[in-house]
C-alpha positions in Angstrom: 0.0 0.0 0.0 2.9 2.4 0.6 3.9 1.9 -3.1 0.3 2.4 -4.2 0.0 5.6 -2.2 3.3 6.9 -3.7 1.9 6.1 -7.1 -1.4 7.9 -6.4 0.4 11.0 -5.1 2.6 11.1 -8.2 -0.4 10.8 -10.5 -2.2 13.6 -8.6 0.8 15.9 -9.0 0.8 15.2 -12.8 -2.9 16.2 -12.9 -3.8 13.7 -15.6 -6.9 14.6 -17.5 -7.5 11.1 -18.9 -6.9 7.7 -17.4 -7.2 4.9 -20.0 -7.3 1.6 -18.0 -6.0 -1.4 -20.0 -6.1 -3.8 -17.0 -9.6 -4.9 -16.0 -8.9 -5.0 -12.3 -10.8 -3.1 -9.5 -7.4 -1.8 -8.2 -6.5 0.0 -11.4 -9.8 1.8 -11.4 -9.5 2.7 -7.8 -6.0 4.2 -8.3 -7.3 6.2 -11.3 -10.2 7.5 -9.1 -8.0 8.4 -6.2 -5.6 10.2 -8.5 -8.5 12.5 -9.4 -8.2 12.0 -13.2 -11.0 13.9 -14.8 -12.0 11.1 -17.2 -11.5 7.4 -16.4 -12.1 5.0 -19.3 -12.2 1.3 -18.8 -14.2 -1.9 -19.3 -17.2 -2.4 -17.1 -15.9 -5.3 -15.1 -14.9 -6.4 -11.6 -17.5 -4.2 -9.9 -15.8 -1.0 -10.8 -18.4 0.8 -12.9 -19.0 3.5 -10.3 -15.3 4.4 -10.3 -15.3 5.1 -14.1 -16.6 8.1 -15.9 -16.8 6.2 -19.2 -17.5 2.5 -18.5 -17.3 0.5 -21.7 -19.2 -2.8 -22.2 -16.8 -5.8 -21.9 -15.4 -7.2 -25.2 -16.2 -10.7 -26.5 -14.5 -13.4 -24.4 -12.2 -14.6 -27.2 -11.3 -11.3 -28.6 -7.5 -10.8 -28.8 -6.2 -8.4 -26.2 -4.8 -6.1 -28.8 -8.2 -5.7 -30.4 -9.8 -5.3 -26.9 -7.3 -2.4 -26.2 -8.0 -0.8 -29.6 -11.7 -1.1 -28.9 -11.2 0.8 -25.6 -9.3 3.5 -27.4 -11.8 3.7 -30.2 -14.6 4.2 -27.6 -13.2 7.7 -27.0 -13.0 8.6 -30.7 -9.3 7.7 -31.4 -8.9 5.9 -34.7 -6.5 2.9 -34.8 -4.7 2.4 -38.1 -2.3 -0.4 -37.1 -3.2 -3.6 -35.4 0.2 -5.3 -35.3 2.6 -3.9 -32.6 5.8 -2.5 -33.9 9.0 -1.7 -32.0 11.9 0.1 -33.8 15.5 -0.7 -32.7 17.9 2.2 -33.2 21.5 1.8 -34.5 22.8 2.8 -31.1 20.8 0.1 -29.4 22.1 -2.5 -31.8 25.6 -1.4 -31.2 25.1 -1.6 -27.4 23.6 -5.1 -27.8 26.5 -6.2 -30.1 29.0 -5.0 -27.5 27.3 -7.1 -24.8 27.2 -10.2 -27.1 30.9 -9.6 -28.0 31.9 -9.3 -24.4 30.6 -12.8 -23.8 32.3 -14.2 -26.9 29.2 -14.3 -29.0 29.4 -13.2 -32.6 26.4 -10.9 -33.3 26.4 -12.2 -36.9 25.9 -15.8 -35.7 22.6 -17.5 -36.6 21.3 -17.2 -33.0 18.1 -18.8 -31.9 16.8 -17.3 -28.6 15.3 -19.6 -26.1 13.4 -17.7 -23.4 13.4 -19.7 -20.1 11.1 -17.6 -17.8 7.5 -16.6 -17.6 6.4 -14.2 -14.9 2.8 -15.6 -14.7 3.9 -18.8 -13.0 5.6 -22.2 -13.6 2.5 -23.6 -15.5 3.5 -21.5 -18.5 7.0 -23.0 -18.6 8.1 -25.8 -20.9 9.7 -29.0 -19.6 13.4 -28.4 -18.8 14.4 -31.7 -20.4 12.8 -30.6 -23.6 14.6 -27.3 -23.6 17.9 -29.0 -23.2 17.1 -31.4 -26.0 16.0 -28.6 -28.3 19.3 -26.7 -27.6 21.2 -29.9 -28.4 19.4 -30.6 -31.6 19.5 -27.0 -32.8 23.3 -27.1 -32.6 23.6 -30.4 -34.3 20.7 -30.6 -36.7 19.2 -27.1 -37.0 20.0 -23.8 -38.6 21.0 -21.9 -35.5 23.0 -21.5 -32.4 21.0 -21.7 -29.2 21.0 -18.6 -27.0 19.4 -18.9 -23.6 17.5 -15.8 -22.4 16.0 -15.0 -19.0 16.4 -13.1 -15.7 18.6 -13.9 -12.8 15.7 -16.1 -11.4 16.4 -18.5 -14.3 20.1 -18.8 -13.7 19.8 -22.2 -11.9 17.8 -23.6 -14.8 20.3 -22.2 -17.3 23.1 -24.0 -15.5 21.1 -27.2 -15.3 20.5 -27.1 -19.1 24.1 -26.2 -19.8 25.3 -29.3 -17.9 23.1 -31.5 -20.2 24.0 -30.0 -23.6 27.2 -31.2 -25.2 27.1 -28.8 -28.1 28.1 -25.1 -27.9 25.5 -23.1 -25.9 25.3 -19.4 -25.5 23.6 -17.8 -22.5 22.6 -14.2 -21.6 20.5 -15.4 -18.6 20.9 -12.8 -15.8 23.2 -10.7 -18.0 20.9 -8.7 -20.4 19.0 -5.6 -19.3 15.7 -4.3 -20.5 17.3 -1.7 -22.7 19.3 -4.2 -24.7 16.6 -6.9 -25.0 14.8 -5.6 -28.1 18.1 -5.3 -30.0 19.2 -8.8 -28.8 15.9 -10.2 -30.0 16.3 -8.5 -33.3 19.7 -10.2 -33.7 18.1 -13.6 -33.4 16.9 -15.6 -36.5 14.1 -17.0 -34.4 12.9 -17.2 -30.8 11.3 -20.0 -28.8 9.3 -18.8 -25.8 6.4 -19.4 -23.5 3.5 -16.9 -23.6 5.4 -14.1 -22.0 6.6 -10.5 -22.7 9.8 -11.3 -24.6 7.7 -13.3 -27.1 5.6 -10.3 -28.0 8.6 -8.0 -28.0 10.5 -10.3 -30.4 7.5 -10.4 -32.7 7.3 -6.5 -32.5 10.9 -6.2 -33.7 10.2 -8.5 -36.6 11.8 -11.8 -35.4 9.9 -15.1 -36.0 8.7 -16.5 -32.7 7.6 -20.1 -31.8 5.3 -19.5 -28.8 4.4 -22.4 -26.6 1.0 -22.1 -25.1 -0.5 -24.2 -22.3 -2.6 -22.7 -19.5 -3.4 -19.5 -21.5 -5.3 -19.0 -24.7 -3.5 -18.0 -27.9 -6.8 -16.8 -29.4 -6.5 -13.9 -26.8 -2.8 -13.4 -26.4 -0.8 -14.9 -29.3 2.0 -12.6 -30.7 0.8 -10.8 -33.8 2.7 -10.3 -37.0 4.3 -12.2 -39.8 6.0 -15.6 -39.3 4.6 -16.1 -35.9 3.9 -19.7 -34.9 1.9 -21.1 -32.0 2.2 -24.6 -30.5 -0.9 -25.4 -28.4 -2.5 -28.7 -27.6 -6.0 -28.2 -26.4 -6.2 -30.8 -23.7 -9.5 -30.9 -21.8 -8.3 -28.7 -19.0 -6.7 -26.0 -21.2 -6.9 -23.0 -21.0 -7.2 -23.0 -17.2 -5.3 -19.7 -16.5 -3.8 -21.2 -13.4 -0.2 -20.2 -12.4 0.5 -23.7 -11.1 -0.7 -26.9 -12.6 -2.5 -29.1 -10.0 -2.1 -32.3 -12.0 0.6 -33.5 -14.4 0.9 -30.5 -16.7 -0.5 -32.2 -19.8 -0.8 -29.0 -21.9 3.0 -28.4 -21.9 4.2 -32.0 -21.7 2.3 -32.6 -24.9 4.5 -30.2 -26.9 7.3 -32.2 -28.3 10.9 -31.2 -29.0 10.4 -32.3 -32.6 7.4 -29.9 -33.0 9.5 -27.0 -31.7 12.5 -27.9 -33.8 10.5 -28.2 -37.0 8.7 -24.9 -36.3 12.0 -23.1 -35.7 13.6 -24.6 -38.8 10.6 -23.7 -41.0 10.5 -20.1 -39.6 14.2 -19.6 -40.4 13.9 -21.0 -43.9 10.9 -18.8 -44.5 12.8 -15.8 -43.4 15.7 -16.7 -45.7 13.4 -17.1 -48.7 11.9 -13.6 -48.0 15.4 -12.1 -47.7 16.4 -13.6 -51.1 13.2 -12.4 -52.7 13.8 -8.9 -51.4 17.4 -9.0 -52.7 16.1 -10.0 -56.1 13.7 -7.1 -56.2 16.4 -4.6 -55.2 
């Protein structure tokens, strides 16, 4: 509550005219109300209608979150001309990322395939560690890329566990990258394998093909948008459950095989190569 009060005071000092509430939680509406924003726009959910000046009817259940956000913006008369998120990486950001890769002995020009280990939602989103190790091994020996482990300091024990089980060369930025460098690092990858988590969407936004592994969440609502984006999702009877921890034997994620992930990565890379050759022929 101390942090929330600090946030509310800061918002009051900014004297915001409009609060556009993307989260559907009661707390977000309460913060906007306490901050004295003149207009408070959000979806009518979670018992918060009285806290909003412009309560909007909830979107359809299976509407993608991007479309739900755009619908909220459109409700106040702002036209949306682009549905696919885009993130531009500057030359300076690329140079900073290349220096970081070089300091770890990684050639930025290498055919890197990022493997994102973490997912903030909870362990139910994460793929099986043995499958990650097997994918890294097979990518090095059979695939078209060099595996690059990505993640925060919390994933360092997992990264070490995987490294001990992979005989082929394995790069790792786990615990070493920072948020400023991450977009540029993702743009240097030929493809990324990730759970349904932030870096998957960021990689898609910088134009990198992503193979996103879905289990407890619903790709119809939160899959990365853009070209060359692949979703692996097995609709077992209990999925999507939206639980941070699986109470049974995690069938939604164990059903995704290493071969499926490897095939998807290989096809994504080959598709990118064909597009680059076609662009070169046009030029």
